[in-house]
N, C-alpha and C positions, 0 to 999 in steps of 0.2 A: 716507243711514249704514247700516248693518244692521239695527237694533232699523226706524224710518222700511219700507225694505222688508219685514218679515217681518210687519212688526203693521201697521203702519198706523200714521193722523193720531192723536197722543195726542186723545183725545176730555173728561174729567174730571180733577179730581184725587185723586189715591187716597189720598191725606192726609186730605184734606175732603171728604166728596162736597158741602159745603150752597158751596164756593166755587160761586159764580157768575160764570166769564170768559169774557173771547169768544178768551182765547191760549192754548193747553196746550203741554207740551212735554215730551220725554221727555231724565229726567233719568236718569243717569249715578250709583251710587251704591259703584263701586266707586275710581276714576281709572282701572280698570286696561280697561276699555270692552272687557269679553268680550264675546262672540254666546253671551248666555243669559239668558234671560227673568227670572233673578230678581234681577239685576245693574242692570232699570232698573227705573223709575218716574214714570206718568206726572204730571205735576203741574199746576197754574197760574204762572203766571210768578213771584208773589208768596210762593208755597213754594219754589220748584223758588232762588231768590235764597235764602232764609231755611239751605237746605240748602247750598246754597255757601260759604254764610258760617262754618255748624257746619265743615264740613271743611275750612276753611280757604283754601280757594280764589279769594277777590274777594282774601280777602288779598295772593296772592302777586302775582293780575292790577295792585290798586291800588301794590304794589309795583313792579312790572315799569314802569307805566307811571310813577311816578316816577323811575326811570334813567330811563328810555327818556326824557325831559323833563329831564331835570338832565345826559347825554348829550348831550344837544342844543342847550342851552343854553352850556356849556362848551366842551364840539369843534371842534360844526360849525357854531357859530356866529360862535369865536373862529378857525376855521385859514385866512380866508382876510385880518383885520387882524391885525397886529402891534403891541401897545401899545407907547407913546413907546416908556418907559423903556429898552425890550430894543430897540428902533432907536441910543437911544444910548446904550447898554454897549457895543453891536456897533460900532459908530463906535470908538469912545473901545479895546474892542482889538485894534481894526486898523486904527491913527493909525499909524505912520511914528515912530521912533524910533530918534531918531541917536545 
C-alpha cells in the first residue's frame, strides 16, 4: 500500500487524540486512493468504521454481502437439484402423443 510505504504505520487517531486504542488504520477520505497525504487520515478502528458509514461504503458492502448470499442460496444451491414439479412437467411435455 502506497501510504504505508511512504508514511509508515498509523500510530494515532487524528479525529480524537484521546482515543486509546491498540490498533490504528490509514483511512482514505475521497474514495479515489490518490497518492497524496491530504487524502489520507490516521484513525482508530472505531472512527474509521464511523467514517465509512458516513460515506456509504459500509452500506454498499452490506448490500453486496446480501446479494451474494441470495445468489448462493437460489442459484448455486439449486443448480444441481431440479424441483419435482419441473421434472413432472418435463415428462408430461415429452410424452408421446398417438
